[in-house]
Residue frames relative to the residue before (quaternion, step in Angstrom):
aa qw qx qy qz dx dy dz
M 1.0000 0.0000 0.0000 0.0000 0.00 0.00 0.00
S 0.3713 -0.7096 0.5533 0.2290 3.57 -1.03 0.83
E 0.5006 0.6511 -0.4068 0.4000 3.52 0.64 1.16
L 0.0349 -0.7825 0.6216 -0.0101 3.54 -0.94 0.92
V 0.3341 -0.7333 0.5559 0.2038 3.55 -1.11 0.70
G 0.7844 0.3077 -0.2317 0.4861 3.55 -0.97 0.84
T 0.6833 -0.5228 0.3585 0.3623 3.50 -1.36 -0.12
I 0.6707 -0.5782 0.2936 0.3600 3.53 0.61 1.30
E 0.0425 0.7942 -0.6004 0.0840 3.59 0.58 1.12
D 0.7366 0.3104 -0.1966 0.5679 3.54 1.09 -0.70
R 0.1466 -0.8384 0.5194 0.0763 3.57 0.26 1.25
A 0.6002 0.5682 -0.3663 0.4274 3.58 1.08 -0.65
A 0.6441 0.5158 -0.3238 0.4627 3.60 1.02 -0.73
A 0.6391 0.5192 -0.3211 0.4678 3.57 1.05 -0.77
V 0.6619 0.4939 -0.3097 0.4713 3.57 0.95 -0.83
E 0.6332 0.5355 -0.3339 0.4481 3.58 0.98 -0.80
A 0.6691 0.4864 -0.3000 0.4751 3.60 0.91 -0.91
F 0.6357 0.5285 -0.3207 0.4623 3.59 1.00 -0.82
D 0.6630 0.5038 -0.2990 0.4660 3.59 0.91 -0.88
R 0.7060 0.4849 -0.2660 0.4424 3.55 0.90 -0.97
D 0.8269 0.2758 -0.1011 0.4795 3.55 0.68 -1.13
G 0.4791 -0.6696 0.4396 0.3591 3.59 1.19 -0.44
Y 0.7691 0.1298 -0.1178 0.6147 3.57 1.31 0.08
V 0.0428 -0.7552 0.6509 0.0640 3.48 -1.37 0.33
V 0.2891 -0.7474 0.5733 0.1707 3.57 -1.10 0.75
L 0.1436 -0.7732 0.6154 0.0518 3.55 -0.82 1.07
R 0.2270 -0.8127 0.5265 0.1036 3.54 -0.23 1.33
S 0.8483 0.1011 -0.1078 0.5085 3.55 -1.17 0.79
F 0.1575 0.8054 -0.5507 0.1522 3.57 0.93 0.87
M 0.7785 0.1254 -0.0738 0.6105 3.59 1.13 -0.68
T 0.5147 -0.6355 0.4810 0.3159 3.56 -1.23 0.53
Q 0.6465 -0.5014 0.3961 0.4168 3.54 -1.31 0.26
E 0.6139 0.5472 -0.3548 0.4447 3.59 1.03 -0.69
Q 0.6521 0.4976 -0.3132 0.4786 3.61 0.95 -0.79
I 0.6532 0.5104 -0.3106 0.4652 3.58 0.96 -0.82
D 0.6260 0.5311 -0.3360 0.4617 3.57 1.00 -0.79
Q 0.6496 0.5101 -0.3211 0.4634 3.59 0.95 -0.79
I 0.6444 0.5129 -0.3153 0.4715 3.58 0.94 -0.85
N 0.6611 0.5035 -0.3131 0.4597 3.61 0.89 -0.89
Q 0.6269 0.5345 -0.3385 0.4548 3.59 1.00 -0.75
R 0.6548 0.5055 -0.3139 0.4660 3.58 0.95 -0.86
I 0.6675 0.4952 -0.3031 0.4661 3.58 0.95 -0.85
D 0.6178 0.5412 -0.3476 0.4523 3.61 1.00 -0.78
S 0.6409 0.5244 -0.3208 0.4597 3.56 1.04 -0.80
L 0.6556 0.4957 -0.3172 0.4732 3.61 0.98 -0.77
I 0.6311 0.5215 -0.3446 0.4593 3.58 1.01 -0.71
E 0.6188 0.5450 -0.3379 0.4537 3.59 1.02 -0.78
R 0.7696 0.3583 -0.1648 0.5022 3.59 1.03 -0.84
A 0.3337 0.8047 -0.4602 0.1710 3.60 1.28 -0.05
A 0.6703 0.5247 -0.3163 0.4188 3.57 0.90 -0.88
E 0.7358 0.4226 -0.2308 0.4761 3.60 1.10 -0.63
L 0.6389 0.5306 -0.3204 0.4557 3.60 1.25 -0.27
E 0.2052 -0.7981 0.5590 0.0917 3.54 -0.05 1.30
G 0.7795 0.2979 -0.2391 0.4964 3.57 -0.80 1.03
L 0.4617 0.6909 -0.4499 0.3272 3.60 1.25 -0.04
G 0.3184 -0.7847 0.4864 0.2150 3.58 1.06 -0.63
A 0.2296 0.7869 -0.5331 0.2094 3.58 0.68 1.11
F 0.1576 -0.7578 0.6291 0.0714 3.54 -1.08 0.89
Y 0.1614 -0.8070 0.5655 0.0542 3.60 -0.91 0.94
E 0.4594 -0.6343 0.5442 0.3008 3.56 -1.09 0.73
R 0.7739 0.1317 -0.0456 0.6178 3.55 1.11 -0.84
A 0.5265 -0.6726 0.4235 0.3018 3.53 -0.74 1.11
G 0.8668 0.1378 -0.1182 0.4644 3.55 -0.94 1.00
D 0.5983 0.5582 -0.3586 0.4493 3.60 1.29 -0.06
R 0.3511 -0.7817 0.4771 0.1951 3.57 -0.23 1.30
S 0.6467 0.5351 -0.3258 0.4351 3.59 1.05 -0.72
S 0.6840 0.4828 -0.2830 0.4679 3.59 1.25 -0.31
I 0.3256 0.7397 -0.5290 0.2587 3.63 1.19 0.29
M 0.1152 -0.8219 0.5569 0.0320 3.56 -0.79 1.06
R 0.7989 0.0622 -0.0751 0.5935 3.58 1.26 -0.14
L 0.0899 -0.7295 0.6742 0.0714 3.51 -1.30 0.67
Q 0.1143 -0.7812 0.6117 0.0498 3.56 -1.08 0.79
H 0.8249 0.2773 -0.1894 0.4547 3.57 -1.38 0.30
M 0.2428 0.8165 -0.4974 0.1642 3.58 1.13 0.57
E 0.5639 0.6153 -0.3862 0.3928 3.60 1.14 -0.53
Q 0.6052 0.5740 -0.3463 0.4294 3.57 1.22 -0.43
F 0.7776 0.3517 -0.1490 0.4995 3.56 1.20 -0.52
D 0.7837 0.2329 -0.1360 0.5595 3.61 1.21 -0.16
D 0.3767 -0.7639 0.4829 0.2036 3.56 -0.53 1.23
V 0.6187 0.5502 -0.3563 0.4331 3.62 1.03 -0.68
L 0.6808 0.4643 -0.2877 0.4880 3.57 0.89 -0.92
A 0.6213 0.5343 -0.3399 0.4616 3.59 1.04 -0.72
G 0.6587 0.5189 -0.3141 0.4452 3.57 0.96 -0.82
L 0.6288 0.5230 -0.3259 0.4743 3.56 1.04 -0.76
Y 0.7147 0.4878 -0.2392 0.4405 3.55 0.78 -1.14
Q 0.7786 0.3486 -0.1685 0.4937 3.57 0.93 -0.90
G 0.4703 0.7253 -0.4159 0.2826 3.60 1.25 -0.07
E 0.6650 -0.5407 0.3623 0.3663 3.51 -1.31 0.46
Q 0.5870 0.6015 -0.3883 0.3780 3.63 1.01 -0.67
L 0.7259 0.4157 -0.2531 0.4859 3.60 0.77 -0.98
R 0.6007 0.5646 -0.3518 0.4435 3.56 1.06 -0.73
A 0.6791 0.4771 -0.2836 0.4804 3.59 0.94 -0.95
L 0.6640 0.4998 -0.3194 0.4552 3.58 0.94 -0.81
A 0.6275 0.5199 -0.3385 0.4706 3.62 1.00 -0.76
G 0.6510 0.5190 -0.3227 0.4501 3.57 0.94 -0.83
A 0.6490 0.5122 -0.3147 0.4662 3.58 1.03 -0.78
M 0.6688 0.5024 -0.3057 0.4548 3.59 0.91 -0.90
L 0.7554 0.3825 -0.2003 0.4929 3.58 0.88 -0.89
A 0.3437 -0.7692 0.4665 0.2694 3.58 1.33 -0.21
T 0.7147 0.3158 -0.2592 0.5677 3.54 1.08 0.79
P 0.6054 -0.5648 0.3921 0.4010 3.66 -1.02 0.58
S 0.0733 -0.8188 0.5678 -0.0427 3.55 -0.93 0.99
H 0.1548 -0.7976 0.5786 0.0711 3.57 -1.20 0.43
P 0.5497 -0.6343 0.4331 0.3286 3.60 -1.12 0.64
T 0.1036 -0.8190 0.5638 0.0249 3.58 -1.00 0.85
S 0.8239 0.0753 0.0034 0.5616 3.63 1.04 -0.54
L 0.0585 -0.7607 0.6462 0.0161 3.55 -1.08 0.90
Q 0.0788 0.8005 -0.5866 0.0941 3.56 -0.68 1.10
W 0.2477 -0.7183 0.6284 0.1666 3.51 -1.32 0.52
F 0.1464 -0.7752 0.6114 0.0617 3.57 -0.93 0.96
G 0.2343 -0.8297 0.4982 0.0924 3.55 -0.59 1.18
K 0.0092 0.8203 -0.5676 -0.0689 3.60 0.88 -0.93
P 0.0974 -0.8673 0.4862 0.0444 3.56 0.53 1.22
P 0.6619 -0.5402 0.3460 0.3877 3.61 -1.15 0.58
R 0.8788 0.1134 -0.1306 0.4448 3.50 -1.13 0.95
I 0.7875 0.2866 -0.1685 0.5190 3.63 1.09 -0.49
G 0.4773 0.6689 -0.4541 0.3444 3.59 1.24 -0.04
G 0.3636 -0.7839 0.4724 0.1734 3.52 -0.56 1.21
P 0.6348 -0.5229 0.3995 0.4050 3.58 -1.30 0.18
T 0.3399 -0.6671 0.6122 0.2545 3.54 -1.32 0.39
P 0.3736 -0.7561 0.4799 0.2417 3.61 -0.46 1.07
P 0.5730 -0.5707 0.4292 0.4023 3.64 -1.07 0.49
H 0.1613 0.7867 -0.5724 0.1656 3.55 -0.83 0.99
Q 0.3092 -0.6892 0.6149 0.2265 3.52 -1.41 0.12
D 0.4752 -0.6954 0.4571 0.2859 3.59 -0.65 1.11
G 0.6232 0.5858 -0.3365 0.3940 3.55 1.02 -0.83
F 0.5935 0.5464 -0.3793 0.4531 3.59 1.14 -0.48
Y 0.6249 0.5053 -0.3259 0.4980 3.59 1.12 -0.65
F 0.7172 0.5058 -0.2761 0.3919 3.57 0.80 -1.08
Q 0.1561 -0.8325 0.5148 0.1327 3.61 1.09 -0.71
L 0.3274 0.7648 -0.4829 0.2732 3.55 0.83 1.05
Q 0.0773 -0.7616 0.6407 0.0583 3.52 -1.26 0.55
P 0.4380 -0.3418 -0.7838 0.2774 1.57 -0.87 2.35
S 0.5512 -0.6136 0.4527 0.3388 3.56 -1.26 0.45
E 0.2629 0.7695 -0.5153 0.2707 3.52 0.36 1.34
A 0.3885 0.6742 -0.5354 0.3285 3.57 -0.23 1.28
L 0.0994 -0.7926 0.5970 0.0742 3.56 -1.24 0.28
T 0.2803 -0.7304 0.5936 0.1888 3.52 -1.35 0.25
F 0.2368 -0.7036 0.6496 0.1640 3.51 -1.08 0.86
W 0.1022 -0.7979 0.5940 0.0045 3.59 -0.58 1.22
L 0.0944 -0.8332 0.5448 -0.0062 3.55 -0.15 1.38
S 0.3259 -0.7573 0.5379 0.1757 3.59 -0.62 1.15
L 0.1867 -0.8086 0.5538 0.0680 3.57 -0.78 1.10
D 0.7513 0.0575 -0.0946 0.6506 3.54 1.38 0.05
R 0.6943 -0.4468 0.3204 0.4644 3.59 -1.17 0.07
A 0.0589 -0.7629 0.6431 0.0310 3.55 -0.99 0.89
D 0.1015 0.7936 -0.5892 0.1130 3.56 -0.73 1.09
Q 0.7236 -0.4421 0.2812 0.4494 3.57 -1.24 -0.03
G 0.5996 0.5781 -0.3648 0.4161 3.59 1.22 -0.26
N 0.8015 0.2623 -0.1304 0.5214 3.60 1.05 -0.68
G 0.6951 -0.5473 0.2649 0.3837 3.57 1.17 0.58
C 0.1177 0.8028 -0.5725 0.1177 3.59 0.77 0.98
V 0.6029 -0.5650 0.4257 0.3689 3.57 -1.29 0.42
R 0.1351 -0.7683 0.6223 0.0649 3.55 -1.12 0.77
Y 0.1422 -0.8091 0.5693 0.0327 3.56 -0.83 1.08
V 0.2916 -0.6786 0.6326 0.2330 3.55 -1.30 0.44
P 0.3325 -0.7899 0.4724 0.2057 3.61 -0.12 1.25
G 0.8174 0.2522 -0.2043 0.4759 3.53 -1.05 0.87
S 0.5115 0.6848 -0.4099 0.3186 3.60 1.20 -0.21
H 0.5431 0.6226 -0.3969 0.3998 3.57 1.25 -0.20
K 0.6541 0.5130 -0.3042 0.4653 3.57 1.29 -0.26
G 0.6499 0.5814 -0.2946 0.3910 3.62 1.23 -0.18
G 0.5571 -0.6015 0.4012 0.4084 3.58 1.21 0.12
F 0.6536 -0.5234 0.3692 0.4032 3.55 -1.30 0.05
R 0.3341 -0.6881 0.6128 0.1985 3.49 -1.18 0.79
P 0.6120 -0.5591 0.3870 0.4039 3.61 -1.14 0.42
H 0.1312 -0.7790 0.6119 0.0388 3.55 -0.99 0.98
A 0.0348 -0.7619 0.6459 0.0335 3.55 -1.25 0.53
I 0.7156 -0.4437 0.3330 0.4244 3.51 -1.37 0.22
S 0.1725 -0.7557 0.6263 0.0836 3.54 -1.13 0.82
E 0.3607 -0.7299 0.5379 0.2189 3.55 -1.11 0.68
V 0.4391 0.6801 -0.4661 0.3569 3.59 1.25 0.31
I 0.4784 -0.6936 0.4558 0.2868 3.56 -0.65 1.12
G 0.8223 0.2278 -0.1854 0.4873 3.56 -0.86 1.03
F 0.7470 0.2619 -0.1740 0.5857 3.59 1.25 -0.22
S 0.1179 -0.8820 0.4542 0.0438 3.52 0.30 1.32
R 0.7673 0.2814 -0.1701 0.5506 3.60 1.22 -0.23
G 0.0243 0.8012 -0.5974 0.0254 3.54 -1.13 0.69
I 0.5849 -0.5784 0.4409 0.3591 3.58 -1.22 0.48
T 0.3426 -0.7874 0.4837 0.1691 3.59 -0.82 0.96
D 0.7692 0.3486 -0.1884 0.5014 3.61 1.11 -0.51
Y 0.2590 0.7685 -0.5326 0.2421 3.59 1.12 0.70
G 0.0122 0.8604 -0.5044 0.0719 3.59 -0.44 1.18
D 0.8138 -0.3006 0.1962 0.4570 3.53 -1.36 -0.24
A 0.6425 0.5229 -0.3362 0.4480 3.61 0.98 -0.75
D 0.6296 0.5203 -0.3318 0.4720 3.57 1.08 -0.68
Y 0.6607 0.4965 -0.3197 0.4634 3.59 0.85 -0.90
A 0.6527 0.5199 -0.3142 0.4526 3.62 1.00 -0.81
A 0.7096 0.4592 -0.2630 0.4652 3.62 1.05 -0.72
E 0.4931 0.7016 -0.4245 0.2906 3.61 1.15 -0.31
R 0.1474 -0.7258 0.6586 0.1336 3.48 -1.33 0.47
A 0.2746 -0.7480 0.5857 0.1485 3.55 -0.79 1.10
I 0.1919 -0.8116 0.5476 0.0686 3.59 -0.62 1.14
E 0.1381 -0.7984 0.5848 0.0375 3.55 -0.39 1.27
T 0.0666 -0.8270 0.5579 -0.0198 3.58 -0.82 0.98
E 0.3204 -0.6941 0.6115 0.2042 3.51 -1.39 0.41
P 0.6668 -0.4838 0.3523 0.4441 3.61 -1.17 0.33
G 0.7703 0.3151 -0.2598 0.4898 3.56 -0.84 1.03
D 0.5518 0.5618 -0.4111 0.4591 3.59 1.24 -0.19
M 0.1145 -0.7974 0.5891 0.0632 3.57 -1.10 0.66
I 0.2203 -0.7337 0.6307 0.1240 3.51 -1.04 0.92
V 0.1358 -0.7501 0.6406 0.0919 3.56 -1.05 0.81
H 0.0712 0.8285 -0.5539 0.0417 3.61 -0.57 1.00
H 0.5360 -0.6265 0.4821 0.2962 3.52 -1.20 0.76
C 0.5888 -0.6247 0.3854 0.3384 3.55 -1.05 0.75
D 0.7098 0.4718 -0.2700 0.4481 3.62 1.14 -0.47
I 0.5175 0.6407 -0.4410 0.3567 3.62 1.20 -0.09
I 0.4413 -0.6738 0.5311 0.2629 3.55 -1.10 0.81
H 0.1415 0.7855 -0.5921 0.1114 3.56 -0.85 0.94
R 0.0174 -0.7782 0.6278 -0.0018 3.54 -1.28 0.43
A 0.1695 -0.7664 0.6029 0.1430 3.58 -1.33 -0.08
D 0.4747 -0.6609 0.4992 0.2977 3.55 -1.10 0.66
A 0.6287 -0.4897 0.4316 0.4227 3.54 -1.33 0.12
N 0.4258 -0.6725 0.5374 0.2785 3.55 -1.25 0.42
E 0.0430 -0.8201 0.5704 -0.0171 3.57 -0.33 1.26
S 0.5279 0.6450 -0.3941 0.3873 3.56 1.29 0.13
D 0.5546 -0.5776 0.4748 0.3653 3.54 -1.36 -0.13
R 0.6253 0.5220 -0.3242 0.4811 3.58 1.30 0.24
S 0.4476 -0.6529 0.5327 0.2994 3.54 -1.16 0.57
R 0.2312 -0.7546 0.5899 0.1707 3.58 -1.27 0.15
P 0.0442 0.8521 -0.5194 0.0460 3.59 0.57 1.14
A 0.0870 0.7777 -0.6189 0.0682 3.55 -1.15 0.70
L 0.3366 -0.6853 0.5987 0.2422 3.55 -1.28 0.43
G 0.1225 -0.7584 0.6345 0.0850 3.52 -1.08 0.80
M 0.0356 -0.8075 0.5877 -0.0357 3.58 -0.63 1.18
V 0.1622 -0.8333 0.5266 0.0446 3.56 -0.37 1.28
F 0.0846 -0.7745 0.6264 0.0235 3.56 -1.08 0.87
Y 0.2059 -0.7495 0.6182 0.1171 3.56 -1.01 0.91
A 0.5143 -0.5661 0.5388 0.3532 3.53 -1.28 0.52
D 0.5608 -0.6302 0.4183 0.3367 3.56 -1.00 0.84
R 0.7012 0.4821 -0.2695 0.4509 3.59 1.04 -0.71
A 0.5479 0.6187 -0.4071 0.3889 3.61 1.22 -0.21
Q 0.1336 -0.7945 0.5916 0.0305 3.54 -1.00 0.93
K 0.5240 -0.6220 0.4789 0.3304 3.58 -1.14 0.62
V 0.0612 0.7746 -0.6247 0.0773 3.60 -0.85 1.01
E 0.1573 -0.8138 0.5557 0.0646 3.59 -0.42 1.19
T 0.2122 -0.7709 0.5888 0.1182 3.57 -0.76 1.07
A 0.6877 -0.4522 0.3515 0.4461 3.58 -1.30 0.11
E 0.6301 0.5329 -0.3284 0.4595 3.58 1.02 -0.78
H 0.6533 0.5050 -0.3089 0.4720 3.54 0.96 -0.89
A 0.6370 0.5634 -0.3271 0.4119 3.57 0.93 -0.94
E 0.6808 0.4877 -0.2939 0.4607 3.59 0.92 -0.93
V 0.6909 0.4562 -0.2911 0.4794 3.60 0.87 -0.90
N 0.6060 0.5528 -0.3558 0.4479 3.62 1.07 -0.67
E 0.6382 0.5180 -0.3274 0.4661 3.58 0.97 -0.79
Q 0.6529 0.4953 -0.3117 0.4809 3.59 0.96 -0.84
A 0.6476 0.5228 -0.3264 0.4481 3.58 0.98 -0.80
E 0.6271 0.5249 -0.3347 0.4682 3.59 1.00 -0.73
Q 0.6388 0.5149 -0.3273 0.4688 3.56 1.02 -0.73
A 0.6359 0.5186 -0.3277 0.4683 3.57 1.04 -0.76
M 0.6382 0.5298 -0.3183 0.4589 3.57 1.00 -0.84
A 0.6396 0.5257 -0.3217 0.4594 3.55 1.01 -0.80
R 0.6449 0.5126 -0.3210 0.4672 3.59 1.03 -0.80
W 0.6593 0.5051 -0.3194 0.4563 3.57 0.93 -0.90
K 0.6400 0.5170 -0.3281 0.4642 3.59 1.01 -0.78
A 0.6567 0.5101 -0.3126 0.4591 3.59 0.95 -0.86
E 0.6788 0.4753 -0.2818 0.4836 3.58 1.13 -0.63
G 0.4936 -0.6703 0.4225 0.3584 3.59 1.28 -0.11
R 0.4978 0.6777 -0.4111 0.3520 3.59 1.19 0.40
T 0.7308 0.2558 -0.2366 0.5869 3.59 1.28 0.15
């Protein structure tokens, strides 16, 4: 199992699981008190989302604050979240997992609101990132219970070693690209990762993952903190260029609809 209890006393075991499966679960990485503080800061940003230009809010329903499903660039507006995201602890852990110096590049909150939170299509983050070499990871910090009822993350173990699968434009708000040939074998290989507040998943940018819609009465909030290897460079291929153009068109539609 790609799972460790506590705050990674055995870092070698965490790195081994990450290398093998493309993800590792670090249980009780943060205390409930720390999670409560993070949730309070995020609630404050949600209250002010309409007035914070550049926050990067995505809505399941246009203009409905309760339907916010993603926030971006939060480090620009909250010092506590910036300190967590940019701190030495995660930087050192990212470097150990990727076996090379790494730096933070993106901080996002994923809400998946009750009953209306849509599915996350199967995808590989690395296809979005367009890095050479494709060396990056995401720290996915659970801010409340995530289970199969409210749309926990599902991974295909070892899929980070198989290269990129074909991606095309997705009409799912906030997730502009998805794998086009995800089939029965992929569904059969999935592992649904259920988490409690304070648990953290670390996943490689090339692992295939997805999440179901949230049909429950509970939200499924989480922080996503992305780190790139220092040596990784942006390289846009012809395939990326075509999908990127389609993604920009989707973003323009969502903005026109008032959903961003």
